[in-house]
C-alpha positions as CSV (number, residue, x, y, z in Angstrom):
1,M,-6.5,32.3,17.1
2,K,-2.9,32.5,15.5
3,Q,-2.1,34.6,12.4
4,R,-2.5,32.4,9.2
5,D,0.0,31.0,7.9
6,D,0.5,30.4,3.8
7,F,1.8,27.7,1.8
8,D,1.6,26.5,-1.9
9,I,0.8,23.1,-0.7
10,V,-0.6,21.5,2.4
11,I,-1.1,17.7,2.8
12,V,-2.9,16.4,5.1
13,G,-1.7,13.1,6.2
14,G,1.9,11.9,7.1
15,G,2.0,8.4,6.4
16,A,4.3,7.1,4.0
17,V,2.8,8.4,1.2
18,G,2.0,12.1,2.0
19,A,5.5,12.5,4.0
20,T,7.3,11.0,0.7
21,L,5.3,13.5,-1.3
22,A,5.9,16.5,1.2
23,L,9.7,15.7,0.2
24,E,9.4,15.4,-3.5
25,L,7.7,18.8,-4.0
26,E,9.9,20.8,-1.3
27,R,12.7,19.4,-3.5
28,L,10.2,21.2,-6.5
29,A,11.0,24.3,-4.0
30,Y,7.5,24.5,-3.7
31,R,6.6,26.0,0.2
32,V,4.9,22.7,1.6
33,A,3.5,21.8,5.3
34,V,2.4,18.7,6.7
35,V,-0.5,18.0,8.8
36,E,-0.7,14.8,10.7
37,M,-3.1,14.2,13.2
38,R,-0.9,11.6,15.7
39,T,2.7,12.2,17.0
40,P,4.9,10.2,14.4
41,S,6.5,6.7,15.8
42,F,9.3,4.8,14.4
43,E,9.1,2.0,16.6
44,S,8.5,-1.8,16.0
45,V,5.2,-3.1,16.9
46,S,4.0,-6.3,17.4
47,P,2.3,-7.8,15.4
48,E,4.6,-5.6,12.6
49,R,2.8,-3.2,10.5
50,V,4.1,-4.2,6.9
51,I,3.9,-3.4,3.6
52,A,5.0,-4.4,0.2
53,L,7.1,-3.0,-1.6
54,N,7.9,-4.1,-5.6
55,Y,11.2,-2.7,-7.3
56,G,9.2,0.5,-8.6
57,S,8.6,1.6,-5.2
58,R,12.4,1.0,-4.2
59,A,13.2,2.8,-7.2
60,H,11.1,5.8,-6.3
61,L,12.7,5.5,-2.5
62,E,16.2,5.0,-3.6
63,K,16.1,8.7,-5.6
64,L,14.9,10.6,-2.4
65,G,18.1,9.2,-0.4
66,V,15.0,7.4,1.8
67,W,16.1,3.8,0.9
68,Q,19.7,3.8,1.6
69,E,18.7,4.6,5.3
70,L,17.1,1.9,5.8
71,G,17.8,-1.3,7.7
72,E,17.4,-5.0,6.6
73,T,14.5,-5.9,4.5
74,G,12.6,-8.8,4.2
75,R,13.5,-9.8,-0.1
76,I,11.2,-11.4,-2.6
77,T,13.0,-13.7,-4.9
78,Q,10.4,-16.4,-5.2
79,I,6.8,-16.2,-5.2
80,M,4.8,-19.6,-5.0
81,V,1.0,-19.4,-5.4
82,S,-1.1,-22.7,-4.8
83,E,-4.7,-23.4,-3.5
84,V,-5.2,-25.3,-0.5
85,G,-6.8,-28.7,-1.4
86,N,-5.9,-28.7,-5.5
87,R,-3.8,-29.5,-7.9
88,G,-1.5,-27.0,-9.9
89,R,0.9,-24.4,-8.7
90,A,3.0,-21.6,-9.9
91,D,6.9,-20.3,-9.3
92,L,7.6,-17.2,-10.2
93,D,11.7,-17.0,-9.9
94,V,13.1,-13.7,-10.3
95,S,16.3,-15.2,-11.5
96,E,14.1,-15.6,-15.0
97,M,14.4,-12.0,-14.9
98,T,18.2,-10.4,-16.3
99,S,17.4,-6.9,-14.8
100,L,16.6,-7.8,-11.2
101,S,17.7,-9.7,-8.1
102,E,14.2,-9.4,-6.1
103,F,10.5,-8.8,-7.1
104,G,9.8,-6.7,-3.7
105,Y,10.7,-6.3,-0.4
106,V,8.6,-6.4,2.6
107,V,9.1,-3.3,4.9
108,E,8.2,-2.6,8.2
109,M,6.0,0.7,8.6
110,G,7.7,2.5,11.6
111,P,11.6,2.0,10.3
112,L,10.3,3.2,6.7
113,L,9.4,6.4,8.4
114,A,11.6,6.7,10.3
115,P,14.6,8.1,7.3
116,I,11.6,9.7,5.7
117,Y,11.1,11.9,8.7
118,K,14.9,12.7,9.4
119,A,14.9,13.8,5.6
120,L,11.8,15.7,6.4
121,E,13.5,17.5,9.6
122,A,16.5,18.9,7.5
123,S,13.8,20.1,4.8
124,S,12.1,23.4,4.9
125,V,8.9,21.5,5.1
126,R,6.6,22.5,8.2
127,L,5.2,19.8,10.0
128,F,1.7,20.6,12.4
129,S,1.4,17.5,14.6
130,P,-0.6,16.4,16.0
131,A,-2.7,18.7,15.0
132,T,-6.5,18.3,14.1
133,V,-8.3,19.5,10.9
134,L,-11.6,21.3,12.4
135,D,-12.8,22.8,8.7
136,V,-12.1,23.3,5.2
137,D,-12.5,26.3,2.6
138,N,-11.9,24.8,-1.1
139,G,-12.4,28.7,-2.8
140,D,-11.7,29.6,-6.0
141,D,-8.3,30.9,-5.1
142,G,-7.2,28.9,-2.7
143,V,-7.8,26.5,0.5
144,T,-8.1,27.4,3.7
145,L,-8.2,24.9,6.4
146,R,-8.8,25.8,10.6
147,L,-6.9,23.6,12.6
148,R,-6.2,22.6,16.1
149,L,-2.8,22.4,17.2
150,D,-1.6,22.2,20.9
151,G,-5.0,23.5,22.4
152,E,-5.4,26.7,20.1
153,E,-6.7,27.0,16.7
154,Q,-5.0,27.9,13.4
155,Q,-5.4,28.8,10.0
156,I,-3.2,27.8,7.1
157,R,-4.0,28.5,3.6
158,A,-2.5,27.0,0.2
159,A,-3.1,26.9,-3.5
160,L,-3.6,23.1,-3.4
161,L,-4.6,21.5,-1.0
162,V,-3.6,17.1,-0.9
163,G,-5.4,14.5,1.3
164,A,-2.9,11.7,1.8
165,D,-5.5,11.0,4.9
166,G,-6.2,7.1,4.6
167,T,-9.1,5.1,3.3
168,N,-11.4,7.4,6.3
169,S,-10.3,10.3,4.2
170,Q,-11.6,13.2,6.5
171,I,-10.3,15.7,3.3
172,R,-12.3,13.4,0.8
173,R,-15.6,13.7,2.9
174,M,-14.9,17.3,3.1
175,A,-14.2,18.0,-0.4
176,G,-17.8,16.0,-1.3
177,I,-16.0,13.3,-3.6
178,E,-17.8,10.0,-3.3
179,T,-16.7,6.8,-3.3
180,R,-17.2,3.4,-5.5
181,G,-16.7,0.2,-3.5
182,W,-17.9,-2.1,-1.3
183,D,-17.6,-4.5,2.0
184,Y,-16.2,-7.5,1.6
185,N,-17.8,-8.7,4.4
186,R,-13.9,-10.4,5.1
187,F,-11.1,-9.5,7.7
188,G,-7.4,-9.3,7.4
189,I,-5.9,-11.3,10.2
190,V,-2.1,-10.3,10.5
191,A,0.6,-11.6,12.3
192,S,4.4,-12.9,12.1
193,V,5.1,-16.9,12.9
194,A,8.5,-18.6,12.8
195,C,8.9,-21.6,11.0
196,A,10.9,-24.6,11.0
197,R,12.7,-23.5,7.7
198,A,14.4,-19.9,6.6
199,H,12.1,-18.3,4.5
200,G,14.7,-18.6,2.0
201,E,13.0,-15.3,0.4
202,V,9.8,-17.2,-0.9
203,A,6.6,-15.7,-0.3
204,Y,3.8,-17.3,-0.4
205,E,0.5,-16.8,-1.6
206,C,-2.4,-19.7,-0.2
207,F,-5.5,-19.3,-2.1
208,R,-9.0,-20.3,-0.1
209,N,-12.8,-20.1,-0.7
210,A,-13.0,-17.3,2.1
211,G,-9.9,-16.0,0.8
212,P,-6.2,-15.5,0.5
213,L,-3.5,-16.3,3.1
214,A,-0.3,-14.7,2.1
215,F,3.0,-15.0,4.0
216,L,5.5,-12.6,3.4
217,P,9.5,-12.8,4.4
218,L,10.9,-10.6,7.0
219,A,14.3,-9.8,7.5
220,D,14.9,-11.7,10.0
221,G,13.6,-15.1,8.5
222,R,10.3,-14.9,10.3
223,F,6.9,-14.6,7.8
224,S,4.4,-12.0,8.0
225,I,0.8,-13.3,7.2
226,V,-2.3,-11.6,6.0
227,W,-5.0,-13.8,6.2
228,A,-8.5,-13.7,4.8
229,V,-11.4,-14.9,6.9
230,T,-15.3,-14.4,7.4
231,P,-16.2,-12.1,10.5
232,A,-16.9,-14.6,12.5
233,E,-14.1,-16.8,11.5
234,A,-12.1,-13.7,12.7
235,A,-13.7,-13.3,16.3
236,Q,-12.8,-16.8,16.8
237,L,-9.1,-16.6,15.8
238,L,-8.4,-13.6,18.2
239,E,-9.7,-15.7,20.6
240,M,-7.7,-18.9,20.6
241,D,-4.4,-19.0,22.0
242,D,-1.4,-19.7,20.3
243,E,-1.3,-23.6,19.7
244,R,-5.1,-24.0,18.6
245,F,-4.1,-20.6,16.2
246,T,-1.3,-22.5,14.8
247,T,-2.7,-25.5,14.3
248,A,-6.1,-23.8,12.1
249,L,-3.2,-21.8,10.1
250,R,-1.5,-25.0,9.2
251,K,-4.8,-26.4,8.6
252,A,-5.2,-23.0,6.2
253,A,-1.5,-23.1,4.7
254,G,-1.9,-26.4,3.5
255,P,0.4,-29.1,3.3
256,D,2.1,-28.6,-0.1
257,V,2.9,-24.5,1.6
258,I,3.8,-26.1,5.2
259,S,6.8,-29.1,3.5
260,Q,8.3,-25.7,2.2
261,T,8.7,-23.7,5.4
262,G,8.6,-26.7,7.7
263,D,6.2,-26.8,10.7
264,I,5.1,-23.3,12.2
265,V,6.8,-23.0,15.8
266,G,6.2,-19.5,16.8
267,V,3.4,-16.6,16.8
268,S,3.5,-13.4,17.2
269,G,0.1,-11.8,19.0
270,R,-2.8,-10.9,16.0
271,G,-4.3,-8.3,14.7
272,V,-7.2,-7.3,12.5
273,F,-8.6,-4.8,9.9
274,P,-11.7,-5.1,8.0
275,L,-11.1,-5.6,3.7
276,E,-13.2,-3.3,1.4
277,L,-12.6,-1.8,-2.1
278,T,-12.9,2.0,-1.7
279,V,-11.9,3.9,-5.1
280,A,-12.7,8.0,-5.3
281,S,-15.4,8.8,-7.5
282,S,-12.7,12.0,-8.6
283,Y,-9.0,12.3,-7.6
284,A,-9.6,15.7,-7.6
285,A,-12.3,18.4,-6.5
286,G,-11.8,22.0,-6.6
287,R,-8.1,22.9,-5.4
288,I,-7.9,19.3,-3.7
289,A,-6.6,16.3,-5.1
290,L,-6.1,12.7,-3.0
291,V,-3.4,10.5,-3.3
292,G,-2.8,6.8,-1.4
293,N,-5.7,4.9,0.3
294,A,-7.4,8.3,0.6
295,A,-8.2,7.5,-3.7
296,H,-8.4,3.9,-3.3
297,T,-7.6,0.8,-1.2
298,V,-8.0,-2.1,-2.6
299,H,-7.6,-5.9,-1.4
300,P,-4.3,-6.9,-0.2
301,V,-4.5,-10.1,-2.3
302,A,-1.8,-8.3,-4.5
303,G,0.4,-6.4,-2.0
304,Q,-0.3,-3.3,-3.9
305,G,-1.8,-0.8,-1.6
306,M,1.7,1.1,-0.8
307,N,2.9,0.8,-4.4
308,L,-0.1,2.1,-5.9
309,G,0.2,5.4,-3.2
310,L,3.5,6.0,-4.0
311,R,2.6,6.0,-8.3
312,D,0.2,8.7,-7.0
313,V,2.9,10.6,-5.9
314,D,5.2,10.1,-8.6
315,A,2.0,11.3,-11.2
316,L,1.5,14.4,-9.0
317,V,5.1,15.4,-8.7
318,T,4.8,15.0,-12.4
319,M,2.4,17.3,-13.1
320,L,3.7,19.9,-10.8
321,E,7.0,20.1,-12.1
322,S,5.9,22.1,-15.1
323,D,6.0,25.8,-15.3
324,L,2.2,26.4,-15.7
325,A,1.8,24.4,-12.2
326,R,4.4,26.4,-11.1
327,Q,2.4,29.3,-11.5
328,D,-1.0,28.2,-9.7
329,P,-0.6,24.5,-8.7
330,G,-4.1,23.9,-7.6
331,Q,-5.2,25.2,-10.7
332,S,-8.1,22.9,-12.8
333,I,-6.0,21.9,-15.4
334,I,-3.3,20.4,-13.5
335,L,-5.8,18.3,-11.1
336,Q,-7.8,17.1,-13.9
337,G,-4.4,15.9,-15.5
338,Y,-3.3,14.1,-12.6
339,A,-6.6,12.2,-12.3
340,E,-6.7,11.6,-15.9
341,K,-2.9,9.7,-15.3
342,R,-3.7,7.6,-12.4
343,R,-7.3,6.7,-13.3
344,A,-6.1,3.7,-15.6
345,D,-3.6,2.9,-13.5
346,V,-5.7,2.2,-10.5
347,L,-8.5,0.0,-12.1
348,A,-6.2,-2.0,-13.7
349,V,-5.0,-2.9,-10.4
350,A,-8.3,-3.2,-8.7
351,G,-9.8,-5.4,-11.8
352,F,-6.9,-7.6,-11.2
353,T,-7.2,-8.4,-7.7
354,E,-11.1,-8.4,-8.1
355,S,-10.7,-11.1,-11.0
356,M,-8.4,-13.4,-8.8
357,L,-10.7,-13.0,-5.7
358,H,-13.6,-13.8,-8.1
359,V,-11.8,-17.1,-9.9
360,F,-9.8,-18.7,-6.4
361,G,-13.5,-17.8,-4.5
362,S,-15.9,-19.4,-7.1
363,S,-17.1,-22.9,-6.2
364,V,-18.8,-23.4,-9.8
365,P,-18.5,-27.0,-10.4
366,G,-15.2,-27.5,-12.6
367,V,-14.1,-24.1,-12.0
368,K,-11.7,-25.3,-9.2
369,W,-10.2,-28.2,-11.9
370,L,-10.0,-24.9,-14.6
371,R,-7.6,-23.4,-11.3
372,G,-5.9,-26.5,-10.9
373,R,-5.1,-26.5,-14.9
374,G,-4.6,-22.7,-15.3
375,L,-2.1,-22.6,-12.2
376,D,0.4,-25.4,-14.0
377,A,-0.3,-24.1,-17.7
378,L,1.1,-20.7,-16.7
379,L,4.8,-22.6,-16.4
380,S,4.4,-23.4,-19.8
381,L,3.4,-20.0,-21.5
382,P,6.5,-17.4,-21.5
383,R,4.5,-14.3,-22.4
384,L,1.8,-14.5,-19.8
385,K,4.7,-15.7,-17.2
386,E,6.3,-12.3,-18.2
387,K,3.9,-10.3,-18.2
388,L,2.9,-12.0,-14.3
389,L,6.6,-11.6,-13.4
390,R,6.9,-8.1,-14.8
391,Q,3.3,-6.9,-12.6
392,A,4.8,-8.6,-9.7
393,S,7.9,-6.4,-9.7
394,G,6.1,-3.2,-10.4
395,L,8.3,-3.0,-14.0
396,G,5.0,-3.0,-15.5
397,Q,4.0,0.0,-14.5
398,M,7.8,1.8,-14.9
399,G,9.3,3.2,-17.7
400,G,11.1,1.6,-20.7
401,D,14.1,3.2,-18.9
402,G,13.4,1.3,-15.7
403,H,12.9,4.4,-13.8
404,A,9.1,5.0,-11.7
């Protein structure tokens, strides 16, 4: 076994959330290491692995100098919300907000990670990759990790360990932190589609009883879709040829959406992932803190997963800026302060997505009529519409000065 390396903070998980946190902490002069089980990849894939970032997340990445290094992104300047087979429609337009030029952005994960890792390579952050965590000792005075790296075992130690290793977090399990939530018994089908008309920077959210279908504008004029379906539907859709899949997608989107986008004229390969709500019972235990999907995985209906994760980063960095934290970044008062700062935001977002799914998934007589009237009413209720506009852009979670 190699000689042990000591750090102030070790982050397990080198995705966008974990790597961004590492950059933030290195700028605070902490000795930081990132442990990632896979060799990072920055290539585009098919179907594209995309994420939705709101304006608040852009501001965060701009502060790090990462956003400026990104290539073209899909921009969302209008959001159209409808329900297939029902009257009523709500159009949210960024032109109604004087402080913004777009609600958010659709970004491929590989091209987003590339400038983040470029900044990491120029920093003092130590990267252990590809590395496997074999064991974690969450002690009173520090955390010791036993890793397998390049076929050899190695120990590293830190005052604070951060789990940024996703929904099925190994660090969360090793910390003994339980989760609450449920499996929706739904799967998300993802693909990229070309339509007869350019998307015009419009995102579409189409609600159906089985679950929502989102069309997100990509930089090249196509859409990335996220389609919530039952397990049986998912199996069928994955087996279909492009023509049959396109026919099913056209029907699911409904005539209102297709009349705006034009007919679907091309489709990529398809991917699939399970939909679930998973929220950690605690965001910290001993000297371990959780961020990103390790702390909370929400339904993609509102596109808030990565935005929540970056707000975790912001909250944890705020706690670790203090003189008290610099004495010992893993002490309980710091981590419990972080957990307290994040709890309300996460529960609010989870509650909002759940309410949308329940309202639009209800088949109770009369509820469908009320949904249609409610979508129409948004256009005539300025205060409610303004709140939705702020939530969509991320300004609802930012300070009054417009900074995350």
